[in-house]
KOLZA-837590 format. One record per residue (C-alpha): residue in three letters; x, y, z; residue number from 1. Coordinates in nm, 3 decimals. Last residue first. Layout:
BEGIN
rest->ala; px->X; py->Y; pz->Z; nr->NUM
...
END
This chain:
BEGIN
rest->phe; px->-1.664; py->-1.542; pz->1.998; nr->266
rest->his; px->-1.816; py->-1.801; pz->1.768; nr->265
rest->leu; px->-1.879; py->-1.750; pz->1.398; nr->264
rest->thr; px->-2.134; py->-1.860; pz->1.141; nr->263
rest->val; px->-2.198; py->-1.800; pz->0.770; nr->262
rest->thr; px->-2.522; py->-1.903; pz->0.603; nr->261
rest->gly; px->-2.640; py->-1.915; pz->0.244; nr->260
rest->phe; px->-2.602; py->-1.693; pz->-0.061; nr->259
rest->thr; px->-2.964; py->-1.740; pz->-0.162; nr->258
rest->ser; px->-3.176; py->-1.631; pz->0.136; nr->257
rest->phe; px->-2.879; py->-1.500; pz->0.333; nr->256
rest->glu; px->-2.834; py->-1.619; pz->0.692; nr->255
rest->val; px->-2.582; py->-1.458; pz->0.927; nr->254
rest->asp; px->-2.532; py->-1.672; pz->1.236; nr->253
rest->val; px->-2.347; py->-1.537; pz->1.541; nr->252
rest->arg; px->-2.261; py->-1.743; pz->1.850; nr->251
rest->ser; px->-2.169; py->-1.542; pz->2.158; nr->250
rest->gly; px->-1.894; py->-1.641; pz->2.404; nr->249
rest->pro; px->-1.789; py->-1.282; pz->2.474; nr->248
rest->leu; px->-2.078; py->-1.061; pz->2.365; nr->247
rest->ala; px->-2.224; py->-0.953; pz->2.030; nr->246
rest->leu; px->-2.296; py->-0.612; pz->1.879; nr->245
rest->glu; px->-2.498; py->-0.557; pz->1.562; nr->244
rest->lys; px->-2.405; py->-0.313; pz->1.287; nr->243
rest->gly; px->-2.623; py->-0.246; pz->0.985; nr->242
rest->ser; px->-2.758; py->-0.562; pz->0.826; nr->241
rest->trp; px->-2.672; py->-0.567; pz->0.458; nr->240
rest->ser; px->-2.326; py->-0.430; pz->0.530; nr->239
rest->gly; px->-2.075; py->-0.343; pz->0.264; nr->238
rest->thr; px->-1.901; py->-0.507; pz->-0.028; nr->237
rest->thr; px->-1.633; py->-0.746; pz->0.089; nr->236
rest->val; px->-1.332; py->-0.785; pz->-0.137; nr->235
rest->trp; px->-1.099; py->-1.075; pz->-0.056; nr->234
rest->asp; px->-0.757; py->-1.083; pz->-0.218; nr->233
rest->gly; px->-0.625; py->-1.419; pz->-0.340; nr->232
rest->ala; px->-0.533; py->-1.296; pz->-0.686; nr->231
rest->arg; px->-0.435; py->-0.932; pz->-0.654; nr->230
rest->leu; px->-0.625; py->-0.604; pz->-0.666; nr->229
rest->gly; px->-0.436; py->-0.286; pz->-0.745; nr->228
rest->gly; px->-0.170; py->-0.081; pz->-0.569; nr->227
rest->thr; px->-0.429; py->0.019; pz->-0.311; nr->226
rest->arg; px->-0.430; py->0.399; pz->-0.344; nr->225
rest->tyr; px->-0.411; py->0.437; pz->-0.719; nr->224
rest->ser; px->-0.613; py->0.116; pz->-0.749; nr->223
rest->gly; px->-0.919; py->0.274; pz->-0.588; nr->222
rest->glu; px->-1.021; py->0.461; pz->-0.901; nr->221
rest->asn; px->-1.011; py->0.142; pz->-1.108; nr->220
rest->ala; px->-1.023; py->-0.195; pz->-0.930; nr->219
rest->leu; px->-1.196; py->-0.046; pz->-0.624; nr->218
rest->tyr; px->-1.456; py->0.120; pz->-0.844; nr->217
rest->thr; px->-1.514; py->-0.208; pz->-1.025; nr->216
rest->val; px->-1.566; py->-0.387; pz->-0.693; nr->215
rest->leu; px->-1.817; py->-0.125; pz->-0.579; nr->214
rest->arg; px->-2.012; py->-0.123; pz->-0.905; nr->213
rest->leu; px->-2.009; py->-0.503; pz->-0.884; nr->212
rest->leu; px->-2.225; py->-0.479; pz->-0.573; nr->211
rest->asp; px->-2.518; py->-0.340; pz->-0.768; nr->210
rest->thr; px->-2.768; py->-0.412; pz->-0.490; nr->209
rest->gly; px->-2.774; py->-0.073; pz->-0.325; nr->208
rest->ala; px->-2.491; py->0.099; pz->-0.140; nr->207
rest->ser; px->-2.701; py->0.104; pz->0.179; nr->206
rest->asn; px->-2.728; py->-0.277; pz->0.162; nr->205
rest->ser; px->-3.080; py->-0.381; pz->0.261; nr->204
rest->ala; px->-3.205; py->-0.561; pz->-0.048; nr->203
rest->thr; px->-3.432; py->-0.746; pz->0.198; nr->202
rest->gly; px->-3.420; py->-0.722; pz->0.576; nr->201
rest->gly; px->-3.394; py->-0.899; pz->0.909; nr->200
rest->phe; px->-3.191; py->-0.802; pz->1.213; nr->199
rest->arg; px->-3.139; py->-0.914; pz->1.573; nr->198
rest->val; px->-3.301; py->-1.255; pz->1.552; nr->197
rest->val; px->-3.225; py->-1.420; pz->1.887; nr->196
rest->gly; px->-3.063; py->-1.765; pz->1.898; nr->195
rest->asp; px->-2.737; py->-1.647; pz->2.053; nr->194
rest->ile; px->-2.705; py->-1.380; pz->1.785; nr->193
rest->val; px->-2.911; py->-1.421; pz->1.467; nr->192
rest->val; px->-2.858; py->-1.181; pz->1.178; nr->191
rest->ser; px->-3.106; py->-1.213; pz->0.893; nr->190
rest->val; px->-3.064; py->-1.152; pz->0.523; nr->189
rest->ser; px->-3.283; py->-1.114; pz->0.216; nr->188
rest->glu; px->-3.196; py->-1.118; pz->-0.153; nr->187
rest->arg; px->-3.479; py->-1.004; pz->-0.379; nr->186
rest->thr; px->-3.303; py->-0.699; pz->-0.526; nr->185
rest->leu; px->-2.995; py->-0.920; pz->-0.534; nr->184
rest->asp; px->-3.132; py->-1.123; pz->-0.823; nr->183
rest->val; px->-2.873; py->-1.403; pz->-0.837; nr->182
rest->ser; px->-2.751; py->-1.484; pz->-1.190; nr->181
rest->gln; px->-2.382; py->-1.399; pz->-1.136; nr->180
rest->trp; px->-2.373; py->-1.613; pz->-0.821; nr->179
rest->gly; px->-2.395; py->-1.931; pz->-1.027; nr->178
rest->glu; px->-2.224; py->-2.145; pz->-0.766; nr->177
rest->leu; px->-2.214; py->-1.985; pz->-0.422; nr->176
rest->ala; px->-1.884; py->-2.017; pz->-0.236; nr->175
rest->ala; px->-1.903; py->-2.137; pz->0.124; nr->174
rest->gly; px->-1.886; py->-1.888; pz->0.409; nr->173
rest->tyr; px->-1.632; py->-1.621; pz->0.495; nr->172
rest->ile; px->-1.535; py->-1.461; pz->0.827; nr->171
rest->phe; px->-1.346; py->-1.131; pz->0.836; nr->170
rest->gly; px->-1.168; py->-0.926; pz->1.101; nr->169
rest->gly; px->-1.164; py->-0.599; pz->1.292; nr->168
rest->asn; px->-1.244; py->-0.332; pz->1.036; nr->167
rest->ser; px->-1.352; py->-0.003; pz->1.196; nr->166
rest->gln; px->-1.320; py->0.202; pz->0.875; nr->165
rest->leu; px->-0.952; py->0.100; pz->0.881; nr->164
rest->asp; px->-0.886; py->0.364; pz->1.150; nr->163
rest->gly; px->-0.778; py->0.619; pz->0.889; nr->162
rest->ile; px->-1.123; py->0.599; pz->0.733; nr->161
rest->thr; px->-1.274; py->0.666; pz->1.076; nr->160
rest->ser; px->-1.047; py->0.969; pz->1.122; nr->159
rest->phe; px->-1.160; py->1.108; pz->0.786; nr->158
rest->arg; px->-1.527; py->1.053; pz->0.874; nr->157
rest->pro; px->-1.522; py->1.232; pz->1.207; nr->156
rest->thr; px->-1.605; py->0.994; pz->1.496; nr->155
rest->lys; px->-1.963; py->0.980; pz->1.625; nr->154
rest->asp; px->-2.041; py->0.627; pz->1.500; nr->153
rest->pro; px->-1.692; py->0.517; pz->1.606; nr->152
rest->asp; px->-1.779; py->0.577; pz->1.972; nr->151
rest->glu; px->-1.482; py->0.512; pz->2.202; nr->150
rest->phe; px->-1.243; py->0.516; pz->1.909; nr->149
rest->ala; px->-0.967; py->0.268; pz->1.822; nr->148
rest->ser; px->-1.230; py->0.055; pz->1.659; nr->147
rest->glu; px->-1.340; py->-0.304; pz->1.610; nr->146
rest->leu; px->-1.588; py->-0.450; pz->1.365; nr->145
rest->leu; px->-1.604; py->-0.805; pz->1.234; nr->144
rest->glu; px->-1.718; py->-0.843; pz->0.875; nr->143
rest->ile; px->-1.934; py->-1.148; pz->0.826; nr->142
rest->ala; px->-1.950; py->-1.317; pz->0.490; nr->141
rest->pro; px->-2.167; py->-1.489; pz->0.233; nr->140
rest->his; px->-1.951; py->-1.586; pz->-0.064; nr->139
rest->ala; px->-1.871; py->-1.510; pz->-0.428; nr->138
rest->ser; px->-1.606; py->-1.687; pz->-0.637; nr->137
rest->ala; px->-1.302; py->-1.650; pz->-0.863; nr->136
rest->ile; px->-1.357; py->-1.290; pz->-0.968; nr->135
rest->ala; px->-1.126; py->-1.175; pz->-1.248; nr->134
rest->ala; px->-1.386; py->-1.239; pz->-1.520; nr->133
rest->ile; px->-1.634; py->-1.020; pz->-1.332; nr->132
rest->val; px->-1.378; py->-0.738; pz->-1.326; nr->131
rest->glu; px->-1.317; py->-0.771; pz->-1.699; nr->130
rest->glu; px->-1.691; py->-0.762; pz->-1.767; nr->129
rest->arg; px->-1.733; py->-0.446; pz->-1.559; nr->128
rest->thr; px->-1.469; py->-0.282; pz->-1.770; nr->127
rest->tyr; px->-1.126; py->-0.204; pz->-1.631; nr->126
rest->pro; px->-1.024; py->0.157; pz->-1.673; nr->125
rest->thr; px->-0.742; py->0.232; pz->-1.919; nr->124
rest->ser; px->-0.439; py->0.386; pz->-1.744; nr->123
rest->arg; px->-0.353; py->0.070; pz->-1.553; nr->122
rest->pro; px->-0.332; py->-0.041; pz->-1.190; nr->121
rest->pro; px->-0.302; py->-0.419; pz->-1.151; nr->120
rest->leu; px->-0.608; py->-0.646; pz->-1.164; nr->119
rest->asp; px->-0.459; py->-0.982; pz->-1.072; nr->118
rest->ser; px->-0.656; py->-1.304; pz->-1.108; nr->117
rest->gly; px->-0.891; py->-1.500; pz->-0.884; nr->116
rest->ile; px->-1.030; py->-1.230; pz->-0.657; nr->115
rest->leu; px->-1.255; py->-1.370; pz->-0.386; nr->114
rest->phe; px->-1.582; py->-1.179; pz->-0.360; nr->113
rest->ala; px->-1.781; py->-1.089; pz->-0.051; nr->112
rest->ile; px->-2.146; py->-1.050; pz->0.044; nr->111
rest->glu; px->-2.206; py->-0.897; pz->0.386; nr->110
rest->gly; px->-2.369; py->-0.947; pz->0.726; nr->109
rest->glu; px->-2.213; py->-0.709; pz->0.978; nr->108
rest->val; px->-2.078; py->-0.789; pz->1.324; nr->107
rest->gly; px->-1.945; py->-0.574; pz->1.607; nr->106
rest->arg; px->-1.749; py->-0.747; pz->1.881; nr->105
rest->leu; px->-1.682; py->-0.408; pz->2.042; nr->104
rest->arg; px->-1.379; py->-0.488; pz->2.258; nr->103
rest->arg; px->-1.181; py->-0.772; pz->2.103; nr->102
rest->phe; px->-0.801; py->-0.765; pz->2.122; nr->101
rest->his; px->-0.714; py->-1.112; pz->2.254; nr->100
rest->glu; px->-1.052; py->-1.260; pz->2.168; nr->99
rest->ser; px->-0.945; py->-1.467; pz->1.868; nr->98
rest->val; px->-1.230; py->-1.596; pz->1.658; nr->97
rest->his; px->-1.385; py->-1.941; pz->1.700; nr->96
rest->ala; px->-1.449; py->-2.062; pz->1.348; nr->95
rest->gly; px->-1.775; py->-2.191; pz->1.203; nr->94
rest->ser; px->-1.741; py->-2.011; pz->0.872; nr->93
rest->pro; px->-1.387; py->-1.977; pz->0.744; nr->92
rest->thr; px->-1.124; py->-1.746; pz->0.895; nr->91
rest->phe; px->-0.948; py->-1.422; pz->0.811; nr->90
rest->gly; px->-0.823; py->-1.264; pz->1.135; nr->89
rest->gly; px->-0.815; py->-0.905; pz->1.259; nr->88
rest->trp; px->-0.435; py->-0.887; pz->1.236; nr->87
rest->ala; px->-0.440; py->-1.006; pz->0.874; nr->86
rest->pro; px->-0.506; py->-0.657; pz->0.745; nr->85
rest->met; px->-0.834; py->-0.546; pz->0.584; nr->84
rest->ala; px->-0.760; py->-0.238; pz->0.374; nr->83
rest->ser; px->-1.032; py->0.020; pz->0.363; nr->82
rest->phe; px->-1.285; py->0.158; pz->0.119; nr->81
rest->leu; px->-1.514; py->0.447; pz->0.038; nr->80
rest->pro; px->-1.756; py->0.442; pz->-0.254; nr->79
rest->met; px->-1.878; py->0.765; pz->-0.413; nr->78
rest->ala; px->-2.251; py->0.801; pz->-0.354; nr->77
rest->glu; px->-2.521; py->0.709; pz->-0.606; nr->76
rest->pro; px->-2.633; py->0.375; pz->-0.459; nr->75
rest->ser; px->-2.622; py->0.529; pz->-0.109; nr->74
rest->pro; px->-2.391; py->0.535; pz->0.194; nr->73
rest->ala; px->-2.119; py->0.352; pz->0.001; nr->72
rest->gly; px->-1.915; py->0.038; pz->0.051; nr->71
rest->val; px->-1.573; py->-0.119; pz->0.011; nr->70
rest->lys; px->-1.383; py->-0.357; pz->0.235; nr->69
rest->trp; px->-1.049; py->-0.484; pz->0.114; nr->68
rest->gly; px->-0.844; py->-0.799; pz->0.147; nr->67
rest->gln; px->-0.543; py->-0.981; pz->0.284; nr->66
rest->val; px->-0.322; py->-0.690; pz->0.388; nr->65
rest->pro; px->-0.014; py->-0.816; pz->0.571; nr->64
rest->gly; px->-0.057; py->-0.649; pz->0.802; nr->63
rest->leu; px->-0.123; py->-0.475; pz->1.133; nr->62
rest->ala; px->0.152; py->-0.211; pz->1.098; nr->61
rest->glu; px->0.091; py->-0.192; pz->0.723; nr->60
rest->ala; px->-0.279; py->-0.135; pz->0.787; nr->59
rest->val; px->-0.216; py->0.154; pz->1.028; nr->58
rest->ile; px->0.025; py->0.328; pz->0.790; nr->57
rest->ser; px->-0.208; py->0.280; pz->0.493; nr->56
rest->gln; px->-0.508; py->0.408; pz->0.687; nr->55
rest->leu; px->-0.318; py->0.726; pz->0.770; nr->54
rest->ala; px->-0.245; py->0.778; pz->0.401; nr->53
rest->tyr; px->-0.612; py->0.708; pz->0.323; nr->52
rest->ala; px->-0.723; py->0.978; pz->0.566; nr->51
rest->glu; px->-0.456; py->1.221; pz->0.447; nr->50
rest->asp; px->-0.578; py->1.194; pz->0.089; nr->49
rest->leu; px->-0.941; py->1.219; pz->0.204; nr->48
rest->asp; px->-0.890; py->1.544; pz->0.392; nr->47
rest->his; px->-0.776; py->1.690; pz->0.725; nr->46
rest->pro; px->-0.640; py->1.379; pz->0.894; nr->45
rest->ala; px->-0.618; py->1.416; pz->1.274; nr->44
rest->leu; px->-0.281; py->1.510; pz->1.427; nr->43
rest->asp; px->-0.333; py->1.877; pz->1.522; nr->42
rest->glu; px->-0.691; py->1.809; pz->1.632; nr->41
rest->pro; px->-0.583; py->1.535; pz->1.870; nr->40
rest->leu; px->-0.747; py->1.210; pz->1.761; nr->39
rest->ala; px->-1.082; py->1.142; pz->1.919; nr->38
rest->ala; px->-1.247; py->0.985; pz->2.224; nr->37
rest->val; px->-0.969; py->0.728; pz->2.255; nr->36
rest->pro; px->-1.010; py->0.355; pz->2.299; nr->35
rest->thr; px->-0.797; py->0.154; pz->2.543; nr->34
rest->arg; px->-0.817; py->-0.202; pz->2.411; nr->33
rest->glu; px->-0.437; py->-0.232; pz->2.435; nr->32
rest->arg; px->-0.379; py->-0.329; pz->2.073; nr->31
rest->arg; px->-0.655; py->-0.111; pz->1.933; nr->30
rest->ala; px->-0.576; py->0.203; pz->2.132; nr->29
rest->arg; px->-0.202; py->0.158; pz->2.076; nr->28
rest->leu; px->-0.255; py->0.127; pz->1.703; nr->27
rest->leu; px->-0.477; py->0.435; pz->1.687; nr->26
rest->ile; px->-0.235; py->0.651; pz->1.885; nr->25
rest->glu; px->0.064; py->0.531; pz->1.683; nr->24
rest->ala; px->-0.129; py->0.605; pz->1.363; nr->23
rest->ala; px->-0.178; py->0.967; pz->1.469; nr->22
rest->gln; px->0.197; py->1.002; pz->1.523; nr->21
rest->arg; px->0.256; py->0.851; pz->1.180; nr->20
rest->leu; px->0.006; py->1.101; pz->1.040; nr->19
rest->arg; px->0.205; py->1.394; pz->1.178; nr->18
rest->asp; px->0.528; py->1.249; pz->1.041; nr->17
rest->lys; px->0.371; py->1.214; pz->0.698; nr->16
rest->glu; px->0.254; py->1.576; pz->0.708; nr->15
rest->gln; px->0.602; py->1.696; pz->0.805; nr->14
rest->ala; px->0.766; py->1.492; pz->0.529; nr->13
rest->ser; px->0.525; py->1.649; pz->0.283; nr->12
rest->leu; px->0.232; py->1.459; pz->0.141; nr->11
rest->his; px->0.187; py->1.457; pz->-0.234; nr->10
rest->lys; px->-0.164; py->1.555; pz->-0.332; nr->9
rest->gly; px->-0.391; py->1.323; pz->-0.524; nr->8
rest->ala; px->-0.347; py->1.070; pz->-0.805; nr->7
rest->pro; px->-0.020; py->0.943; pz->-0.655; nr->6
rest->asn; px->-0.206; py->0.890; pz->-0.326; nr->5
rest->trp; px->0.014; py->0.879; pz->-0.023; nr->4
rest->glu; px->0.150; py->0.615; pz->0.210; nr->3
rest->asn; px->0.115; py->0.354; pz->-0.062; nr->2
rest->met; px->0.000; py->0.000; pz->0.000; nr->1
END
């Protein structure tokens, strides 16, 4: 990952040093489970370039990067993304996840794609068809949420982006054959925690149901910040269920109507 965006502004040595200090605060808060209310005003990222530069420093410290999360607040909005480093864990459905740094135990039901062939940065944008051809498989997934901040929902957007957009791990279910033909406008999902249904909805991703728009964005505009997508990368495409919080020892089942079920144990 790059520490600055070649397509955006170049960060000065002073700006990079300021963001490294901010990263140290975020990393300590995550590792020690001692969240902060906010970054000091003189260290917080001021714009999107600085936010992604901060994210890069944090991700590299917790790496290696094994995937990306990408989403949008509406079907028309510009997507935002984050690296997903190995520190949070990448495990198959049914796993018991590590508790050594857990605080929030947030969970989101998502649909994820496993990249099967490289999509390196290039001057000509990848077409939707090229992106589909590079996808090896599609899966139900759970993104785990953790944060360096006391209340990530009230944290300024640029600081949240720098804090990996609250990524704290990733659980993937079995691949779905024929995923390309699924009508996502009819896809429903439920989140069950310890036997209690905590969420149910249909076509409930805030980015809409065109998930390939998000992956294509990441392969094109996002590549200047990510270095491109590589075979073996996971790309998870935003929550269908909002954020639900579990407890130590909880069992979580996310059940999609077509994509199937993915389970984890805290």
